[in-house]
N, CA and C of each residue as an Amber inpcrd file, in Angstrom:
protein
   270
   0.8220000  -1.1980000   0.0000000   0.0000000   0.0000000   0.0000000
   0.8610000   1.2550000   0.0000000   1.8660000   1.3020000   0.8690000
   2.7180000   2.4810000   0.9560000   3.4760000   2.7030000  -0.3380000
   3.9870000   1.6350000  -0.9620000   4.7210000   1.7610000  -2.2130000
   3.8140000   2.2990000  -3.3150000   2.5920000   1.8160000  -3.3810000
   1.6410000   2.3120000  -4.3760000   1.3730000   3.7950000  -4.1660000
   1.2190000   4.2010000  -2.9290000   0.9780000   5.6080000  -2.6070000
   2.1740000   6.4540000  -3.0150000   3.3690000   5.9970000  -2.6960000
   4.5800000   6.7250000  -3.0570000   4.6820000   6.8890000  -4.5660000
   4.4330000   5.8300000  -5.3000000   4.4880000   5.8920000  -6.7610000
   3.4570000   6.8710000  -7.3130000   2.2620000   6.8740000  -6.7400000
   1.2220000   7.8110000  -7.1950000   1.6240000   9.2510000  -6.9090000
   2.2110000   9.4880000  -5.7510000   2.6330000  10.8340000  -5.3840000
   3.7400000  11.3140000  -6.3160000   4.7010000  10.4450000  -6.5960000
   5.7860000  10.8120000  -7.5040000   5.2460000  11.0710000  -8.9080000
   4.3660000  10.2380000  -9.3730000   3.7860000  10.4390000 -10.7130000
   2.9900000  11.7390000 -10.7720000   2.2530000  12.0370000  -9.7260000
   1.5170000  13.2990000  -9.6620000   2.4910000  14.4860000  -9.6960000
   3.5760000  14.3910000  -8.9230000   4.5710000  15.4740000  -8.8950000
   5.2010000  15.6540000 -10.2780000   5.4820000  14.5700000 -10.9700000
   6.0280000  14.6680000 -12.3330000   5.0460000  15.3710000 -13.2670000
   3.7940000  14.9770000 -13.1970000   2.7760000  15.6000000 -14.0490000
   2.6400000  17.0870000 -13.7530000   2.6300000  17.4520000 -12.4790000
   2.5200000  18.8740000 -12.0990000   3.7400000  19.6600000 -12.5750000
   4.9210000  19.0630000 -12.4630000   6.1370000  19.7300000 -12.9040000
   6.1030000  19.9440000 -14.4220000   5.6730000  18.9330000 -15.1580000
   5.5580000  19.0670000 -16.6150000   4.5670000  20.1730000 -16.9680000
   3.4780000  20.2480000 -16.2180000   2.4900000  21.2970000 -16.4370000
   3.0960000  22.6730000 -16.1430000   3.8900000  22.7760000 -15.0910000
   4.5470000  24.0410000 -14.7580000   5.5060000  24.4690000 -15.8730000
   6.2380000  23.5150000 -16.4290000   7.1450000  23.8370000 -17.5300000
   6.3520000  24.3230000 -18.7400000   5.2530000  23.6700000 -19.0400000
   4.4130000  24.1070000 -20.1620000   3.8910000  25.5170000 -19.9230000
   3.4300000  25.7950000 -18.7120000   2.9550000  27.1410000 -18.3820000
   4.0690000  28.1690000 -18.5150000   5.2660000  27.8150000 -18.0750000
   6.4060000  28.7150000 -18.1990000   6.7160000  28.9980000 -19.6620000
   6.6760000  27.9730000 -20.4780000   6.9260000  28.1600000 -21.9090000
   5.8450000  29.0190000 -22.5530000   4.6040000  28.8320000 -22.1370000
   3.4940000  29.6070000 -22.6970000   3.5920000  31.0830000 -22.3420000
   3.9890000  31.3820000 -21.1030000   4.0450000  32.7780000 -20.6660000
   5.0650000  32.9600000 -19.5460000   6.3130000  33.2940000 -19.9100000
   7.3400000  33.4840000 -18.8900000   7.3820000  34.9070000 -18.3330000
   6.3820000  35.7310000 -18.6300000   6.4350000  37.1410000 -18.2300000
   6.5230000  37.3150000 -16.7150000   5.8870000  36.4320000 -15.9510000
   5.9520000  36.5470000 -14.4870000   7.3800000  36.3510000 -13.9960000
   8.1520000  35.5220000 -14.6840000   9.5240000  35.2650000 -14.2790000
  10.4580000  36.3600000 -14.7800000  10.1880000  36.8600000 -15.9710000
  11.0780000  37.8660000 -16.5550000  11.0390000  39.1920000 -15.8030000
  10.0130000  39.4080000 -15.0070000   9.9170000  40.6520000 -14.2480000
  10.6760000  40.5870000 -12.9170000  11.2540000  39.4450000 -12.6090000
  11.9830000  39.2680000 -11.3510000  13.4380000  39.7140000 -11.5060000
  14.1050000  39.9920000 -10.3890000  15.5430000  40.2920000 -10.4360000
  16.3280000  39.0900000 -10.9810000  17.4700000  39.3740000 -11.5970000
  18.2700000  38.3170000 -12.2190000  18.6100000  37.1910000 -11.2550000
  18.9050000  37.5250000 -10.0160000  19.2580000  36.4960000  -9.0360000
  18.1050000  35.5130000  -8.8180000  16.8870000  36.0190000  -8.7810000
  15.7340000  35.1360000  -8.5870000  15.4590000  34.3060000  -9.8340000
  15.7140000  34.8740000 -11.0010000  15.5630000  34.1090000 -12.2430000
  16.5550000  32.9480000 -12.2320000  17.7960000  33.2490000 -11.8920000
  18.8290000  32.2040000 -11.8220000  18.4430000  31.1410000 -10.8020000
  17.9710000  31.5570000  -9.6520000  17.5470000  30.6070000  -8.6150000
  16.4090000  29.7290000  -9.1090000  15.4520000  30.3210000  -9.8230000
  14.3250000  29.5420000 -10.3350000  14.8200000  28.4110000 -11.2330000
  15.6810000  28.7520000 -12.1940000  16.1580000  27.7360000 -13.1260000
  17.0200000  26.6890000 -12.4280000  17.8410000  27.1080000 -11.4850000
  18.6510000  26.1390000 -10.7360000  17.7630000  25.1810000  -9.9510000
  16.7710000  25.7170000  -9.2850000  15.8530000  24.8810000  -8.5060000
  15.0110000  23.9830000  -9.4130000  14.6150000  24.5010000 -10.5610000
  13.8260000  23.6910000 -11.4960000  14.6430000  22.4920000 -11.9820000
  15.9130000  22.7190000 -12.2550000  16.7690000  21.6140000 -12.6920000
  16.9550000  20.5840000 -11.5760000  17.1360000  21.0580000 -10.3460000
  17.2890000  20.1370000  -9.2170000  16.0090000  19.3330000  -8.9820000
  14.8750000  20.0090000  -9.0190000  13.5990000  19.3210000  -8.8140000
  13.3490000  18.2990000  -9.9180000  13.6250000  18.6880000 -11.1410000
  13.4510000  17.7580000 -12.2600000  14.3070000  16.5100000 -12.0370000
  15.5470000  16.7150000 -11.6480000  16.4320000  15.5750000 -11.3980000
  15.8870000  14.7040000 -10.2740000  15.3710000  15.3200000  -9.2270000
  14.7810000  14.5490000  -8.1220000  13.6080000  13.7000000  -8.5930000
  12.9090000  14.1870000  -9.6030000  11.7440000  13.4750000 -10.1320000
  12.1040000  12.5240000 -11.2680000  13.3990000  12.4220000 -11.5640000
  13.8360000  11.5400000 -12.6420000  13.6250000  12.1410000 -14.0110000
  13.5540000  13.4640000 -14.0820000  13.3340000  14.1700000 -15.3470000
  14.5520000  15.0240000 -15.6620000  14.6460000  15.4560000 -16.8960000
  15.6920000  16.3770000 -17.3350000  14.9990000  17.6680000 -17.7470000
  15.2300000  18.7420000 -17.0030000  14.5460000  20.0080000 -17.2560000
  14.7620000  20.4950000 -18.6820000  16.0060000  20.4930000 -19.1370000
  16.3000000  21.0150000 -20.4730000  15.6860000  20.1570000 -21.5670000
  15.7190000  18.8550000 -21.3930000  15.0880000  17.9640000 -22.3480000
  13.5770000  18.1750000 -22.3650000  12.9970000  18.3450000 -21.2000000
  11.5630000  18.6010000 -21.1030000  11.1870000  19.8930000 -21.8250000
  11.9900000  20.9360000 -21.6440000  11.7600000  22.2010000 -22.3480000
  11.8480000  21.9780000 -23.8520000  12.8810000  21.2570000 -24.2800000
  13.0680000  21.0100000 -25.7170000  11.9230000  20.2050000 -26.3090000
  11.4310000  19.2210000 -25.5760000  10.3550000  18.3650000 -26.0830000
   8.9940000  19.0440000 -26.0360000   8.8070000  19.9560000 -25.0910000
   7.4940000  20.5630000 -24.8690000   7.2910000  21.8460000 -25.6580000
   8.3350000  22.6560000 -25.7590000   8.1870000  23.9870000 -26.3360000
   8.3770000  24.0440000 -27.8370000   7.8330000  25.0910000 -28.4180000
   8.0780000  25.3820000 -29.8260000   9.4460000  26.0560000 -29.9440000
   9.9130000  26.2270000 -31.1680000  11.1870000  26.9240000 -31.3720000
  11.1530000  28.3100000 -30.7390000  10.0480000  29.0090000 -30.9470000
   9.9060000  30.3610000 -30.3870000   9.9510000  30.3330000 -28.8560000
   9.2100000  29.4110000 -28.2590000   9.1590000  29.3240000 -26.7970000
  10.5160000  28.9590000 -26.2140000  11.1890000  28.0060000 -26.8350000
  12.5160000  27.6000000 -26.3470000  13.4970000  28.7590000 -26.4550000
  13.4710000  29.4690000 -27.5730000  14.3660000  30.6060000 -27.7500000
  14.1150000  31.6970000 -26.7270000  12.8420000  31.9730000 -26.4870000
  12.4800000  33.0020000 -25.5020000  12.9650000  32.6090000 -24.1090000
  12.8110000  31.3440000 -23.7630000  13.2500000  30.8840000 -22.4490000
  14.7720000  30.9190000 -22.3370000  15.4740000  30.5330000 -23.3860000
  16.9450000  30.5770000 -23.3670000  17.4400000  32.0190000 -23.2490000
  16.7810000  32.9540000 -23.9270000  17.1640000  34.3630000 -23.7980000
  16.9620000  34.8400000 -22.3650000  15.8740000  34.4040000 -21.7390000
  15.6270000  34.7630000 -20.3460000  16.7270000  34.2010000 -19.4500000
  17.1100000  32.9500000 -19.6800000  18.2060000  32.3620000 -18.9150000
  19.4980000  33.1480000 -19.1250000  19.7810000  33.4810000 -20.3580000
  21.0090000  34.2180000 -20.6640000  20.9980000  35.6040000 -20.0400000
  19.8380000  36.2120000 -19.9410000  19.7540000  37.5440000 -19.3370000
  20.0990000  37.4990000 -17.8520000  19.9200000  36.3250000 -17.2500000
  20.2670000  36.1520000 -15.8410000  21.6720000  35.5680000 -15.7010000
  22.4080000  35.5560000 -16.8050000  23.7840000  35.0630000 -16.8480000
  23.8820000  33.5950000 -16.4650000  22.8450000  32.8330000 -16.8200000
  22.8860000  31.3930000 -16.6390000  22.3900000  30.7580000 -17.9170000
  22.4850000  29.5120000 -18.0060000  21.9680000  28.8020000 -19.1620000
  22.0390000  27.3250000 -18.9040000  21.5080000  26.5580000 -19.8240000
  21.5830000  25.1310000 -19.6460000  23.0410000  24.6750000 -19.6830000
  23.3580000  23.5730000 -19.0780000  24.7410000  23.0950000 -19.0880000
  25.2750000  23.0060000 -20.5150000  26.5280000  23.3880000 -20.6730000
  27.2350000  23.3530000 -21.9580000  26.7470000  24.3940000 -22.9490000
  25.8930000  25.3340000 -22.5590000  25.4200000  26.3600000 -23.5050000
  26.5220000  27.3490000 -23.8280000  27.5350000  27.4660000 -22.9760000
  28.6320000  28.3830000 -23.2340000  29.4760000  27.9030000 -24.4030000
  29.3740000  26.6280000 -24.7180000  30.1480000  26.0710000 -25.8170000
  29.5540000  26.3890000 -27.1790000  28.3600000  26.9040000 -27.2110000
  27.6900000  27.1720000 -28.4970000  28.2360000  28.3780000 -29.1870000
């Protein structure tokens, strides 16, 4: 019983996180109005949470968003002087 409950909770958390990423891609204006430090913190925490849930934040963004949405989100990350791992190599 406990294992089933744990699995359901984790699956629910994954679904909610995916929904949050979709919402962020649809309209990141609430995040873009924050100070750069908070933007950086948001993305760092999102990556950590995704990893805790067995997901890859950047892959999820790439799979979920359109070219326009992904570009807009990457520009927002760059404006906060952060980016996905290895983006400095581009």
